[in-house]
GUKEKE-960513 format. One line per field, with one value per atom (N, C-alpha, C): residue number from 1; x, y, z. Coordinates in steps of 0.001 Angstrom, whole numbers, plus 500000, padded with zeros to 6 digits. Example, Ala and Ser with C-alpha at 12.3 -4.5 7.8 and 13.67 -1.06 7.14 Angstrom:
BEGIN
seq = [1	1	1	2	2	2]
c1 = [513190	512300	513200	512850	513670	512900]
c2 = [494310	495500	496700	497750	498940	500030]
c3 = [507800	507800	507800	507080	507140	507870]
***
This chain:
BEGIN
seq = [1	1	1	2	2	2	3	3	3	4	4	4	5	5	5	6	6	6	7	7	7	8	8	8	9	9	9	10	10	10	11	11	11	12	12	12	13	13	13	14	14	14	15	15	15	16	16	16	17	17	17	18	18	18	19	19	19	20	20	20	21	21	21	22	22	22	23	23	23	24	24	24	25	25	25	26	26	26	27	27	27	28	28	28	29	29	29	30	30	30	31	31	31	32	32	32	33	33	33	34	34	34	35	35	35	36	36	36	37	37	37	38	38	38	39	39	39	40	40	40	41	41	41	42	42	42	43	43	43	44	44	44	45	45	45	46	46	46	47	47	47	48	48	48	49	49	49	50	50	50	51	51	51	52	52	52	53	53	53	54	54	54	55	55	55	56	56	56	57	57	57	58	58	58	59	59	59	60	60	60	61	61	61	62	62	62	63	63	63	64	64	64	65	65	65	66	66	66	67	67	67	68	68	68	69	69	69	70	70	70	71	71	71	72	72	72	73	73	73	74	74	74	75	75	75	76	76	76	77	77	77	78	78	78	79	79	79	80	80	80	81	81	81	82	82	82	83	83	83	84	84	84	85	85	85	86	86	86	87	87	87	88	88	88	89	89	89	90	90	90	91	91	91	92	92	92	93	93	93	94	94	94	95	95	95	96	96	96	97	97	97	98	98	98	99	99	99	100	100	100	101	101	101	102	102	102	103	103	103	104	104	104	105	105	105	106	106	106	107	107	107	108	108	108	109	109	109	110	110	110	111	111	111	112	112	112	113	113	113	114	114	114	115	115	115	116	116	116	117	117	117	118	118	118	119	119	119	120	120	120	121	121	121	122	122	122	123	123	123	124	124	124	125	125	125	126	126	126	127	127	127	128	128	128	129	129	129	130	130	130	131	131	131	132	132	132	133	133	133	134	134	134	135	135	135	136	136	136	137	137	137	138	138	138	139	139	139	140	140	140	141	141	141	142	142	142	143	143	143	144	144	144	145	145	145	146	146	146	147	147	147	148	148	148	149	149	149	150	150	150	151	151	151	152	152	152	153	153	153	154	154	154	155	155	155	156	156	156	157	157	157	158	158	158	159	159	159	160	160	160	161	161	161	162	162	162	163	163	163	164	164	164	165	165	165	166	166	166	167	167	167	168	168	168	169	169	169	170	170	170	171	171	171	172	172	172	173	173	173	174	174	174	175	175	175	176	176	176	177	177	177	178	178	178	179	179	179	180	180	180	181	181	181	182	182	182	183	183	183	184	184	184	185	185	185	186	186	186	187	187	187	188	188	188	189	189	189	190	190	190	191	191	191	192	192	192	193	193	193	194	194	194	195	195	195	196	196	196	197	197	197	198	198	198	199	199	199	200	200	200	201	201	201	202	202	202	203	203	203	204	204	204	205	205	205]
c1 = [479172	478239	478040	478305	477961	479124	480240	481423	481466	480836	480802	479661	478455	477501	478123	478728	479570	480428	481429	481922	481450	480301	479271	478853	478236	477848	478733	479844	481226	481300	481307	481629	480455	479378	478222	478167	478563	478770	479572	480865	482110	481634	480770	480163	479258	478545	477461	478318	479412	480175	480870	481354	482166	481034	479867	479121	478081	477666	476523	477435	476431	477333	478255	478474	479541	480663	481167	482375	482612	481553	481482	481482	480997	480853	481993	483240	484524	484868	484924	485235	484324	482967	482121	482367	482596	482624	484065	485151	486470	486610	485938	485903	484923	483910	483112	483892	485082	485777	486963	487369	488332	487768	486645	485776	485704	485029	484853	486301	487186	488434	488883	488853	489052	488548	487049	486242	486579	487054	487696	488931	489517	490971	490846	490083	489734	489363	488316	487745	488593	489449	490624	491646	491909	492782	492198	490939	490031	490391	489867	490123	491346	492386	493710	494185	493986	494219	493572	492427	491580	491997	492851	493149	494234	494180	495222	496046	497269	498492	499113	498877	499412	498585	497352	496450	496906	496959	497022	495548	495670	494254	494375	493440	493667	493820	494425	494593	494188	493581	493362	494621	494553	495647	495280	495370	495109	495587	496325	496775	495681	494738	493850	492966	492765	491936	492816	493886	494590	495846	496463	497511	498668	499484	500470	501509	502165	503412	504486	504770	506013	507321	507616	508634	509625	510966	512037	513025	513757	514787	515805	516410	517420	517174	517132	516839	518166	518113	519378	520394	519833	520900	521263	521063	521762	520761	519699	518854	517932	517606	516694	515361	514498	512993	512354	511077	510341	508857	508035	507018	505851	505824	505065	505103	506206	506542	506060	505420	504900	503467	502721	501530	501067	500002	499841	500032	500525	500639	500043	499711	499517	500689	500663	502030	501784	502602	502611	503733	503699	505079	505147	506072	506128	507403	507122	508057	508886	510125	510877	512059	512256	513458	513869	515370	515795	516141	515786	515621	514495	513443	512177	511703	511232	510916	509553	508512	507275	507728	508455	509205	509509	510364	510958	510173	509240	508243	507209	506906	506009	506588	508007	508670	508177	508383	507698	506488	505475	504165	504401	505292	505501	506360	506998	507728	506670	505790	504643	503889	503407	502622	503395	504615	505523	505183	505426	505414	503882	502890	501688	501223	501612	501596	502208	503272	504077	503320	502222	501408	500289	500177	498875	499249	498620	498864	499082	498250	498343	498655	499683	500218	500904	500518	501231	502664	503228	504677	504998	505762	506134	507521	507615	509015	508989	510104	510592	511056	510443	511146	511951	513243	514094	514122	513892	513746	514914	515731	516911	517587	519140	520047	520504	521904	522879	522314	522671	522448	523237	524341	524825	523906	523537	522714	521526	520834	519478	519682	520632	520828	521150	521873	522198	520763	520040	519003	517762	517766	517037	517796	519162	519820	519414	519292	519176	517757	516753	515420	514329	515070	514316	513798	513262	512545	513686	512863	513787	512989	512283	511697	512665	512492	513250	513311	514291	514481	514441	514038	514019	514828	515835	516595	516345	515932	515457	516573	517116	517926	517031	517610	516817	515672	515454	514060	512969	513242	512219	510724	510950	509748	509007	509665	508728	508291	508985	508163	507298	507305	506181	504930	505122	503985	503583	504302	503976	504141	505213	505462	506503	505884	506789	507325	506249	506723	506416	507218	507093	506724	506198	505820	504465	504704	503479	503336	502156	502129	501127	501253	500352	500122	498956	498541	498191	498694	498559	497908	497022	496297	496952	496697	497134	497158	496139	496196	497228	497742	498593	498123	496656	495840	496220	496342	496511	495178	495288	493928	494058	494971	494817	496315	496090	497197	497120	497903	497792	498987	498673	499759	499638	500866	501464	501453	501530	502036	500954	501266	500223	500555	499532	499704	499401	500060	499773	498395	497688	496432	495556	495864	495162	495600	496941	497056	496627	496696	495993	494662	493894	492505	492095	492988	492557	492881	494129	494466	493107	492786	491928	490519	489880	488873	489080	490170	490466	490489	491026	491231	489696	488730	487421	486735	486916	486220	487138	488133	488937	488481	487985	487719	486507]
c2 = [537363	536245	535832	536593	536082	535227	535398	534850	533274	533134	531927	530977	531743	531060	530641	531544	531066	529756	529807	528530	527293	527518	526310	525874	526820	526103	525646	526096	525431	524239	524055	522588	521822	522173	520986	520910	521708	521342	520410	520686	519593	518206	518311	517127	516102	516937	516351	515845	516435	516082	514973	514701	513481	512430	512446	511407	511481	512753	513013	513489	512880	513422	512464	511522	510361	511004	511864	512492	513316	513705	514831	514082	512768	512090	511764	511673	511281	512670	513853	515036	515467	515027	515564	514564	513211	512267	512619	512900	513159	514195	515215	516262	515785	514846	514109	513365	512473	511797	512419	513286	514351	514858	515457	515848	514937	513909	512642	512519	512108	511955	512820	513935	515473	515368	515011	514921	513874	512626	511642	511898	512469	512782	513809	514946	515844	515196	514121	513479	512603	511858	511173	512008	513072	514168	514564	514694	515420	514300	513086	511930	511729	511922	511419	512642	513784	515129	515014	514432	514460	513125	512254	511006	511504	510831	510976	509762	510283	509256	508744	509513	508802	507923	507446	506903	505424	504603	503047	502371	501440	500684	499188	498436	497097	496415	495542	494799	493198	492623	491242	490375	489346	488223	487049	485741	484368	484081	484821	484716	484989	485818	486341	485138	485044	483986	482682	482385	481360	481310	480398	480454	480932	481728	482309	481481	481950	480955	480601	479625	479117	479644	480953	481581	481739	481484	481740	482805	483245	484410	484436	485371	485497	486974	487207	488415	489164	490456	491280	490839	490176	489684	488396	487737	486572	485328	485653	484295	484118	482811	482592	482909	483034	483284	482570	481952	481021	481772	482072	482898	481927	480605	479780	479366	479958	479959	480892	482074	483139	483139	481887	481589	482177	482519	483238	484680	485208	486818	487307	488494	489290	489773	489553	489668	490984	491926	492928	492867	492317	492393	493626	494299	495676	495398	495327	494995	496226	496286	497784	497805	498971	498794	500393	500785	501974	502856	502620	503513	504005	503318	503560	504746	505660	507090	506881	506433	506090	505170	504469	503662	504394	505424	506451	507390	507638	508778	507981	506590	506228	505593	505791	505014	505778	507068	507585	507141	506710	506181	504765	504012	502684	502561	503775	503842	504224	505126	505362	504025	503293	502192	500976	500956	500056	500409	501865	502228	502119	502311	502221	500719	499695	498367	497667	498414	498152	498190	499234	499333	498534	497725	496785	495443	494647	493353	492581	492326	491676	492349	493281	494221	493418	493930	493265	493283	492305	492099	492651	493716	494491	493906	493695	493120	493933	494247	494774	493670	493371	492447	493294	493030	493739	493261	494150	493707	494140	494958	495420	496215	495970	496707	495525	496182	495103	495596	494663	494807	496163	496485	497779	498899	498995	500180	500347	498832	498818	499382	499041	499324	500945	501288	502804	503400	503055	503843	503802	502809	502696	503427	503527	504419	505748	506114	507613	507995	506989	507145	506593	505954	505401	504045	503289	502025	500953	499847	498998	497573	497432	496189	495611	494111	493304	493427	493183	493346	491859	491513	490101	490103	489284	489035	487798	487662	486382	486028	484927	484420	484096	484776	484533	484923	486181	486993	486034	485108	483971	484741	485674	486305	486931	487947	488744	487921	486875	485821	485210	484618	483933	484769	486133	486991	487621	487326	488065	489473	490164	491514	491961	492710	493293	494777	495571	496805	497210	498018	498276	499721	500340	499481	498767	497657	496875	496414	496195	495935	494701	493768	492515	492340	491687	491364	490122	489370	488003	487558	487060	486836	485748	485554	484543	483004	482886	481435	481422	482392	482141	482334	482857	483156	484643	484919	486188	486879	488020	488753	490153	490484	491807	492059	492677	493225	494549	495566	497020	497470	498203	498833	500241	500493	501916	502068	503635	504111	503907	503312	503126	504395	504580	505310	504720	505049	504494	504380	505603	505367	504319	504248	503278	502059	501552	500370	500106	500643	500618	500438	501233	500840	499428	499143	497765	496611	496628	495725	495809	496704	496745	496144	496208	495824	494162	493809	492487	491748	492494	491618	491541	492660	492343	491486	490886	490028	488701	488745	487491	486675	487508	487245	486263]
c3 = [459218	459143	457664	456692	455321	455028	455618	455279	455703	457047	457739	456968	456454	455622	454478	453562	452630	452834	453868	454091	454228	455013	455439	454003	453089	452008	451030	450831	450365	450981	452086	452646	452478	452521	452210	450841	450028	448493	448405	448836	448741	449316	450314	450849	449963	449299	448177	447310	446806	445506	445903	447131	447584	447982	447739	448294	449366	449613	450702	451851	453151	454387	454912	454248	454791	455106	454414	454210	455548	455986	456970	458418	458595	459671	460685	460047	460843	461371	460550	461024	462268	462193	463357	464483	464472	465310	466238	465492	466061	467107	466870	468111	469290	468821	470138	471003	470227	470882	471756	471115	471879	473078	473027	474192	475115	474718	475873	476406	475972	476581	477404	477111	478055	478918	479199	480238	481343	480824	481360	482013	481435	481989	483227	483195	483854	485100	485022	486140	486930	486230	486792	487645	486866	487637	489058	489037	490275	491462	490766	491785	492596	491670	492079	493136	492802	493686	494799	495053	496041	496956	496372	497251	498214	499449	500357	500161	499539	499242	500473	501625	502906	503494	503283	503941	503603	504545	504507	504025	503349	503289	503298	503706	503602	502386	502064	500680	500987	499715	499864	499802	500173	500110	500603	499716	499938	501260	501789	503503	504452	503921	504972	505594	506691	507450	507552	507174	507177	508080	508346	509155	508695	509168	508676	508287	507207	506381	507447	507460	508391	508223	508194	507713	508924	508746	509639	509277	510314	510139	511255	511066	512321	512807	514172	514756	514712	515058	515096	516200	517404	518463	518095	516857	516485	516500	517449	517720	516524	516527	515121	515692	514531	514542	513788	514631	513819	514099	513210	513192	514024	513345	514189	515422	516021	517546	518441	517810	518141	518489	518508	518873	520352	520700	522008	522020	521300	520987	519854	519819	518700	518015	516731	516126	515091	514866	513905	513144	511964	510894	509994	510280	509360	508376	507068	506189	505776	506039	506051	505265	504597	503732	504113	504607	505092	503996	502930	501669	501256	501669	501305	502015	501417	501877	502863	502257	503223	504434	504458	505433	506531	506233	506915	507566	506579	507095	508590	508440	508965	510561	510469	511358	512735	512941	514143	514697	513873	513990	514758	514321	514444	516080	516405	517654	518662	518391	519317	519409	518146	518355	519632	519260	520132	521546	521784	523331	523748	522789	523479	523819	522895	523055	524383	524624	525842	527104	527072	528019	528524	527565	527370	527960	528686	529144	528035	527249	525965	524670	524923	523608	522733	521414	520225	520113	519647	519443	518113	517913	516660	516231	514978	514228	513056	512772	511320	510672	509308	508488	507576	507479	506557	505071	504281	502902	502220	502508	502026	503088	502835	503852	504838	505062	505777	507208	508249	509570	510452	509997	510478	510112	508927	508313	509004	509365	510035	511360	512303	513672	513515	512718	512737	512697	511797	511646	512850	513463	514704	515694	515759	516786	516666	515466	514997	515085	514966	514693	515845	516751	517758	517398	518389	518234	518715	519739	519989	519873	518802	518675	517734	517682	517085	515479	514754	513256	512796	511886	511346	509806	509753	508740	508301	506980	506382	505126	505157	504037	502798	501700	500331	500466	501111	501307	501610	502489	502883	503192	504264	504815	503449	503065	501834	500773	500567	499502	500030	501520	502052	502166	502200	502622	501155	500034	498734	498920	499598	499723	498320	497613	496583	496820	497570	497580	499280	499783	501330	501263	502367	503505	503373	504120	504383	505941	506453	507716	507881	508403	508787	509969	510452	511796	511932	512763	513158	514565	514687	515796	516683	517890	518913	518307	517693	516851	515620	515277	514183	513027	512972	511880	511486	510048	509324	509603	510009	510249	509116	508925	507953	507336	506343	505465	505089	505472	505182	504212	503309	502146	502642	502481	502421	503991	504125	505562	506564	507784	508901	510040	510785	512080	512993	514333	515845	516051	515794	516157	515590	514077	513295	513840	514051	514513	515880	516885	518112	518123	517097	517276	516582	515601	514917	515939	516440	517516	518642	519071	520233	519684	518422	517994	517552	517173	517053	518367	519484	520691	521369	521026	521534	520995	519645	518681	519030	519777	519707	521216	522043	523387	523418]
***
């Protein structure tokens, strides 16, 4: 104990010689700052660890509540596709990259969603908007993983640009009036999409 007291006394004496307590303040504040930063980092880690990376969430967009962009493309059977001509139907656009891991992981959910919607009179039309990959690669993926809904190929990435899609997967819901209702980022589930579409149908009637 005396050794500790002596050390403190020497430190205090040195502080007086250097102009009082001012020389000690940076030394005392620095550990406090380090401690605060450590607490913040721990809190951030806990939040991130508790977050569900697989859950999708709605995201804002200037397109929400407005008519969908007049984007065009070509379907996998060679016919042209004009989004503005799909009025009268609920349209779900899923932006897809065959090398995107979350896209691959969510695909079985889209298969289920497509099958569920096929049993409903006003079931939604599902389209995969291809953001990367050639048609043979896309067709091979669907052959191996299921799914018989159309794929849209757009020259110069017209669809992704029109919707402002930079990362995939993203899923958009467009109502029968051609108005964009929802944008979902990250993976979706069949139950989630089915519930969302049913809620919109009830509001739309």
